[in-house]
MIDRENLUM-337017 format. One line per 10 residues: number of its first residue (from 1); for each residue z, x, y of C-alpha. Coordinates in Angstrom, 2 decimals, always signed. Example, Ala and Ser with C-alpha at 12.3 -4.5 7.8 and 13.67 -1.06 7.14 Angstrom:
1 = +7.80:+12.30:-4.50 ~ +7.14:+13.67:-1.06
This chain:
1 = +24.93:+110.84:+44.88 ~ +26.15:+113.21:+47.56 ~ +29.72:+113.19:+48.82 ~ +28.60:+111.89:+52.21 ~ +27.02:+108.87:+50.49 ~ +30.41:+107.48:+49.50 ~ +32.97:+109.26:+51.70 ~ +33.78:+110.26:+55.26 ~ +34.70:+113.87:+55.91 ~ +37.54:+114.40:+58.41
11 = +37.76:+110.87:+59.86 ~ +39.00:+110.58:+63.43 ~ +42.06:+108.63:+64.53 ~ +40.99:+105.46:+66.38 ~ +44.27:+103.57:+66.50 ~ +46.76:+103.03:+69.29 ~ +49.31:+105.58:+70.45 ~ +52.57:+105.32:+68.55 ~ +56.02:+105.99:+69.95 ~ +57.39:+107.22:+66.63
21 = +57.38:+110.06:+64.16 ~ +54.56:+110.42:+61.64 ~ +54.13:+112.53:+58.54 ~ +53.10:+116.17:+58.93 ~ +51.59:+118.53:+56.33 ~ +51.47:+122.28:+57.05 ~ +49.37:+124.24:+54.59 ~ +52.36:+125.40:+52.55 ~ +53.36:+121.75:+51.96 ~ +50.06:+120.88:+50.24
31 = +50.10:+121.66:+46.53 ~ +48.32:+120.52:+43.39 ~ +48.81:+116.76:+43.31 ~ +51.96:+116.98:+45.46 ~ +52.63:+116.85:+49.19 ~ +55.98:+117.80:+50.74 ~ +55.90:+115.81:+53.96 ~ +57.59:+116.85:+57.16 ~ +58.02:+114.76:+60.31 ~ +56.45:+115.23:+63.73
41 = +56.29:+113.02:+66.84 ~ +52.93:+111.25:+67.05 ~ +52.37:+112.45:+70.62 ~ +52.72:+116.08:+69.47 ~ +50.30:+115.62:+66.57 ~ +47.39:+113.59:+67.90 ~ +44.50:+115.78:+68.98 ~ +46.17:+118.98:+67.78 ~ +46.13:+118.62:+64.00 ~ +43.92:+117.20:+61.26
51 = +44.35:+113.43:+60.92 ~ +44.54:+111.42:+57.68 ~ +45.97:+108.14:+56.43 ~ +47.36:+106.72:+53.19 ~ +44.83:+107.04:+50.37 ~ +42.90:+109.98:+51.83 ~ +42.24:+113.03:+49.67 ~ +43.42:+116.32:+51.20 ~ +41.65:+119.51:+50.13 ~ +42.71:+123.00:+51.22
61 = +39.66:+124.72:+52.69 ~ +40.93:+128.31:+52.93 ~ +41.31:+130.99:+50.27 ~ +43.49:+131.44:+48.22 ~ +44.99:+127.97:+48.77 ~ +41.88:+126.19:+47.48 ~ +41.66:+128.35:+44.35 ~ +45.34:+127.58:+43.71 ~ +44.42:+123.90:+43.48 ~ +46.13:+122.75:+46.68
71 = +44.59:+119.28:+46.60 ~ +46.42:+115.94:+46.68 ~ +46.18:+112.28:+47.70 ~ +48.17:+111.31:+50.78 ~ +50.40:+108.28:+50.21 ~ +53.53:+106.57:+51.51 ~ +53.47:+108.34:+54.85 ~ +55.43:+107.29:+57.92 ~ +53.43:+104.65:+59.81 ~ +50.80:+105.08:+57.08
81 = +49.27:+108.08:+58.84 ~ +49.72:+111.82:+58.93 ~ +48.55:+115.02:+60.54 ~ +48.29:+118.49:+59.11 ~ +46.88:+121.98:+59.20 ~ +43.34:+122.50:+60.46 ~ +42.78:+124.35:+57.17 ~ +42.68:+121.00:+55.35 ~ +39.57:+118.91:+54.63 ~ +40.10:+115.16:+54.53
91 = +37.93:+112.94:+52.30 ~ +38.08:+109.17:+52.74 ~ +36.28:+107.31:+49.95 ~ +34.52:+103.96:+50.27 ~ +34.71:+101.17:+47.69 ~ +32.28:+102.92:+45.33 ~ +34.74:+105.65:+44.33 ~ +38.45:+105.70:+43.50 ~ +40.34:+108.39:+45.38 ~ +42.14:+109.23:+42.10
101 = +38.78:+109.76:+40.40 ~ +37.63:+112.03:+43.22 ~ +40.88:+113.96:+42.91 ~ +39.92:+114.86:+39.35 ~ +36.37:+115.71:+40.42 ~ +37.77:+118.29:+42.85 ~ +39.73:+119.85:+39.96 ~ +36.59:+120.39:+37.88 ~ +34.96:+123.79:+37.44 ~ +31.64:+122.60:+38.88
111 = +33.28:+121.56:+42.13 ~ +35.61:+124.55:+42.33 ~ +32.89:+127.11:+41.59 ~ +30.45:+125.44:+43.95 ~ +32.97:+125.37:+46.78 ~ +34.00:+128.99:+46.31 ~ +30.35:+130.08:+46.36 ~ +30.00:+128.68:+49.88 ~ +33.08:+130.36:+51.30 ~ +32.55:+132.53:+54.34
121 = +34.75:+134.24:+56.89 ~ +36.82:+137.38:+57.27 ~ +38.74:+138.86:+54.34 ~ +41.62:+136.68:+53.21 ~ +40.66:+133.85:+55.59 ~ +37.41:+132.71:+53.98 ~ +36.77:+128.96:+54.12 ~ +34.70:+126.41:+52.23 ~ +31.55:+125.33:+54.05 ~ +31.78:+121.80:+55.55
131 = +28.15:+121.37:+54.48 ~ +29.22:+121.71:+50.85 ~ +31.85:+119.00:+51.36 ~ +29.13:+116.64:+52.58 ~ +26.27:+117.45:+50.22 ~ +27.95:+118.13:+46.86 ~ +26.08:+116.03:+44.29 ~ +27.59:+114.17:+41.35 ~ +26.99:+111.16:+39.15 ~ +29.29:+108.23:+39.89
141 = +30.18:+105.86:+37.02 ~ +31.22:+102.25:+37.58 ~ +34.64:+101.53:+39.06 ~ +35.86:+100.27:+35.68 ~ +34.76:+103.50:+33.98 ~ +36.34:+105.56:+36.75 ~ +39.61:+103.69:+36.24 ~ +39.45:+104.27:+32.49 ~ +38.86:+108.00:+32.99 ~ +41.71:+108.24:+35.48
151 = +44.14:+106.44:+33.16 ~ +43.15:+108.67:+30.23 ~ +43.55:+111.87:+32.24 ~ +46.81:+110.68:+33.79 ~ +48.29:+110.15:+30.33 ~ +47.08:+113.43:+28.82 ~ +47.79:+115.60:+31.84 ~ +51.28:+114.18:+32.33 ~ +52.28:+115.84:+29.05 ~ +50.76:+119.16:+30.07
161 = +52.36:+118.92:+33.50 ~ +55.73:+118.36:+31.81 ~ +55.32:+121.63:+29.95 ~ +54.28:+123.40:+33.15 ~ +57.29:+121.94:+34.97 ~ +59.69:+123.37:+32.37 ~ +58.03:+126.78:+32.57 ~ +58.06:+126.78:+36.37 ~ +61.78:+125.99:+36.40 ~ +62.37:+128.94:+34.06
171 = +60.25:+131.12:+36.31 ~ +62.11:+129.94:+39.40 ~ +65.43:+130.83:+37.76 ~ +64.21:+134.40:+37.21 ~ +62.94:+134.57:+40.80 ~ +66.32:+133.45:+42.13 ~ +68.08:+135.97:+39.89 ~ +65.84:+138.75:+41.20 ~ +66.47:+137.73:+44.80 ~ +70.22:+137.65:+44.20
181 = +70.23:+141.12:+42.65 ~ +68.14:+142.54:+45.50 ~ +70.28:+140.89:+48.18 ~ +73.48:+142.26:+46.69 ~ +72.08:+145.78:+46.40 ~ +70.46:+146.08:+49.86 ~ +73.34:+144.50:+51.77 ~ +76.42:+145.64:+49.80 ~ +75.23:+148.59:+47.70 ~ +76.08:+149.19:+44.04
191 = +79.85:+149.67:+44.31 ~ +81.59:+146.26:+44.11 ~ +84.87:+147.79:+45.35 ~ +83.52:+149.38:+48.52 ~ +85.34:+148.67:+51.79 ~ +83.40:+146.43:+54.18 ~ +82.91:+146.01:+57.92 ~ +81.13:+143.46:+60.09 ~ +77.49:+144.54:+60.49 ~ +77.04:+142.60:+63.72
201 = +73.88:+141.14:+62.14 ~ +74.26:+137.41:+61.52 ~ +71.98:+137.12:+58.49 ~ +73.59:+140.12:+56.72 ~ +77.25:+139.71:+57.66 ~ +79.62:+142.22:+56.10 ~ +78.30:+145.61:+54.94 ~ +79.84:+148.76:+53.42 ~ +81.83:+150.53:+56.11 ~ +79.87:+153.78:+55.77
211 = +76.47:+152.11:+56.33 ~ +74.72:+152.28:+59.72 ~ +72.80:+149.65:+61.67 ~ +69.42:+150.84:+62.98 ~ +66.21:+149.36:+64.31 ~ +63.04:+149.63:+62.28 ~ +61.38:+151.60:+65.09 ~ +64.13:+154.22:+64.77 ~ +63.44:+154.57:+61.05 ~ +59.66:+154.27:+60.80
221 = +57.21:+156.52:+62.62 ~ +54.14:+154.34:+62.09 ~ +53.96:+150.54:+62.38 ~ +50.42:+149.36:+63.08 ~ +47.71:+146.91:+62.09 ~ +44.58:+148.15:+60.35 ~ +41.09:+148.11:+61.85 ~ +38.23:+145.60:+61.91 ~ +35.86:+146.01:+58.94 ~ +32.08:+145.77:+59.01
231 = +31.56:+144.37:+55.53 ~ +28.77:+145.70:+53.33 ~ +28.02:+145.43:+49.62 ~ +29.31:+148.89:+48.75 ~ +30.65:+151.98:+50.52 ~ +33.39:+154.63:+50.49 ~ +35.70:+152.35:+52.49 ~ +37.38:+149.74:+50.26 ~ +39.29:+147.26:+52.44 ~ +42.83:+146.08:+51.78
241 = +42.96:+142.58:+53.22 ~ +45.64:+139.96:+52.65 ~ +43.85:+138.38:+49.69 ~ +43.92:+141.69:+47.83 ~ +47.72:+141.92:+47.59 ~ +49.20:+138.53:+48.57 ~ +49.79:+137.66:+44.91 ~ +52.12:+140.65:+44.55 ~ +49.63:+143.00:+42.90 ~ +46.24:+144.45:+43.79
251 = +43.47:+142.01:+42.89 ~ +40.47:+144.28:+42.49 ~ +38.17:+141.28:+42.01 ~ +38.41:+140.35:+45.71 ~ +38.20:+143.88:+47.17 ~ +35.40:+144.20:+49.73 ~ +33.87:+147.24:+51.43 ~ +33.22:+148.26:+55.03 ~ +30.52:+150.54:+56.41 ~ +33.26:+152.42:+58.29
261 = +37.02:+152.21:+58.91 ~ +39.13:+154.08:+61.44 ~ +41.11:+156.99:+59.92 ~ +44.44:+155.56:+61.14 ~ +43.86:+152.45:+59.00 ~ +43.86:+154.50:+55.80 ~ +46.76:+153.55:+53.53 ~ +48.93:+156.33:+52.16 ~ +51.13:+156.42:+49.08 ~ +54.57:+155.13:+50.04
271 = +53.32:+152.73:+52.73 ~ +54.67:+149.20:+53.05 ~ +51.98:+146.58:+53.66 ~ +52.79:+143.27:+55.37 ~ +50.40:+140.30:+55.48 ~ +50.39:+139.53:+59.19 ~ +48.28:+136.41:+59.78 ~ +48.25:+132.79:+58.72 ~ +50.70:+130.16:+57.54 ~ +51.62:+130.49:+53.87
281 = +50.45:+134.11:+53.71 ~ +52.18:+135.89:+56.58 ~ +55.14:+137.89:+55.31 ~ +53.76:+138.71:+51.88 ~ +54.60:+142.32:+51.03 ~ +53.18:+145.12:+48.93 ~ +54.59:+148.62:+48.41 ~ +51.62:+150.95:+47.95 ~ +52.63:+153.59:+45.43 ~ +49.26:+154.58:+43.99
291 = +48.02:+158.16:+43.80 ~ +44.34:+157.88:+42.95 ~ +43.16:+154.77:+44.83 ~ +41.93:+154.79:+48.41 ~ +42.16:+151.74:+50.67 ~ +41.90:+150.95:+54.35 ~ +43.88:+148.10:+55.93 ~ +42.10:+145.43:+57.94 ~ +43.47:+143.88:+61.14 ~ +45.42:+141.20:+59.26
301 = +47.58:+143.82:+57.51 ~ +50.42:+145.81:+59.06 ~ +51.12:+149.31:+57.72 ~ +54.73:+150.53:+57.87 ~ +55.28:+154.24:+57.22 ~ +58.21:+156.64:+57.45 ~ +57.93:+160.34:+56.63 ~ +61.53:+160.82:+57.79 ~ +63.86:+162.35:+55.28 ~ +66.62:+159.89:+56.19
311 = +64.83:+156.68:+55.24 ~ +62.83:+155.30:+52.28 ~ +60.30:+152.60:+53.20 ~ +60.78:+151.09:+49.75 ~ +64.35:+150.21:+50.77 ~ +62.82:+148.19:+53.63 ~ +60.36:+146.64:+51.15 ~ +63.23:+145.34:+49.04 ~ +65.14:+144.20:+52.12 ~ +62.21:+142.23:+53.57
321 = +61.25:+140.85:+50.15 ~ +64.26:+138.52:+50.32 ~ +63.52:+137.54:+53.92 ~ +60.11:+135.82:+53.71 ~ +61.31:+132.80:+55.70 ~ +63.07:+135.07:+58.16 ~ +59.85:+137.00:+58.85 ~ +58.01:+133.77:+59.61 ~ +60.78:+132.28:+61.76 ~ +61.91:+135.39:+63.66
331 = +58.93:+137.74:+63.77 ~ +55.94:+135.39:+63.93 ~ +54.35:+133.46:+66.76 ~ +51.59:+130.89:+66.95 ~ +50.52:+127.49:+65.66 ~ +50.96:+126.33:+62.06 ~ +47.90:+128.05:+60.62 ~ +47.37:+130.74:+63.26 ~ +50.72:+132.50:+63.13 ~ +50.74:+136.21:+63.82
341 = +53.35:+138.84:+63.01 ~ +54.69:+140.21:+66.30 ~ +54.92:+144.00:+66.17 ~ +57.51:+144.20:+68.95 ~ +59.85:+141.89:+67.05 ~ +59.29:+143.74:+63.78 ~ +60.10:+147.20:+65.16 ~ +63.11:+145.86:+67.09 ~ +64.56:+144.26:+63.97 ~ +67.94:+145.69:+62.99
351 = +68.86:+146.54:+59.40 ~ +71.85:+148.17:+57.74 ~ +71.21:+151.30:+55.69 ~ +73.22:+153.84:+53.69 ~ +72.49:+157.55:+53.33 ~ +69.17:+158.65:+51.87 ~ +70.90:+159.54:+48.62 ~ +72.38:+156.06:+48.28 ~ +69.08:+154.47:+49.27 ~ +67.45:+156.36:+46.41
361 = +70.08:+155.20:+43.92 ~ +69.69:+151.61:+45.05 ~ +65.91:+151.81:+44.81 ~ +66.09:+153.28:+41.29 ~ +68.51:+150.54:+40.25 ~ +66.32:+147.79:+41.68 ~ +63.16:+149.29:+40.19 ~ +64.72:+149.11:+36.73 ~ +66.20:+145.63:+37.11 ~ +63.16:+144.13:+38.84
371 = +60.72:+145.60:+36.33 ~ +62.47:+143.74:+33.51 ~ +62.67:+140.50:+35.47 ~ +59.04:+140.82:+36.58 ~ +58.00:+141.24:+32.94 ~ +59.76:+137.99:+32.04 ~ +58.18:+136.23:+35.04 ~ +54.75:+137.58:+34.07 ~ +55.15:+136.29:+30.51 ~ +55.99:+132.83:+31.82
381 = +53.09:+133.04:+34.29 ~ +50.69:+133.64:+31.42 ~ +51.99:+130.54:+29.66 ~ +51.63:+128.52:+32.86 ~ +48.10:+129.83:+33.38 ~ +47.19:+128.91:+29.81 ~ +48.46:+125.37:+30.39 ~ +46.52:+125.11:+33.64 ~ +43.36:+126.32:+31.89 ~ +43.94:+123.64:+29.28
391 = +44.19:+121.07:+32.07 ~ +40.98:+122.30:+33.69 ~ +39.14:+122.30:+30.36 ~ +40.28:+118.74:+29.61 ~ +39.24:+117.51:+33.06 ~ +35.83:+119.17:+32.69 ~ +35.23:+117.66:+29.27 ~ +36.16:+114.17:+30.42 ~ +34.37:+114.28:+33.79 ~ +31.15:+115.61:+32.25
401 = +31.25:+113.21:+29.30 ~ +31.71:+115.94:+26.70 ~ +34.87:+114.18:+25.52 ~ +34.73:+110.47:+24.80 ~ +37.57:+108.44:+26.28
């Protein structure tokens, strides 16, 4: 059977207007099996966002959210209905298929690989084809067999999820430690006994009395988006889009090529790259410190550069790395999934900085500390990935009948 034979894709709201708040799901609130609901007035949601109701299956349509498994069943919403990002597919099953069974189908390799193969779009904003979501074919067992499979997988995967939960809490503790160390260093320096003064910047507060407050435009000579690529199979112009670095490192597997890129979009060693488009991605940072690799930034990436001898861009990288939410709330503009980094707000942003010599000492200190913490986080990430692969393998074996249940 095809998906459209037993489900409705993106059903429309046909009920009455409600004078109340309903549940709201921005893209960052949709995760694997979990939804962190927010509230929104019904009148502000209807007609502007994707509609769904209790029991519907929500599937992220955009990369890398889909690959991260951002799929869940909507339940226990206010008024029994919700609205969310336009980057979400909604599947409403009929009586032939349990929504919990379909949830596991969407976690299988066949579904995931098939969906990714249909993705199209620009750079880091590729989306699954709606046609795939209607015509994907699969065998549907009886309701009783579906229920048996769901119960078996629920039991087995709960144990694996428990292990993942412990690991993620350990990882989160390291992340919070790293953020604390960075915040202390870039706002107070390395001397705990230094005399302080009021910075005049609300989010920073007190700073060492010898530090200065300056705008980013006074420190950086180049703050600009990249150029629009004309994608081809292979060329001398590898493109740095958001998907390439949004995970915190360069993912060479998703690098694409353009027939030509403007010279001013070429990335230089020492540049700070800022993901500049889209909810859940905007504000991701990467400090480009590579000698022998050439990349060109696309229009969704902002390049920040400073050849001045009084400022190190890596100091700004560390400073902004603890301000992800601040970037999205203070420097971005647009709807939930179409937010854009505003250059004028970025360059007007005020930061407190010490002398170039102290900047260098702080950067060296943070490089050493963060390298050790990142190694611990990476080790935990590998364990989490192994557990997730085990989950995927178990789901595949059960769904395809390779494992008897």
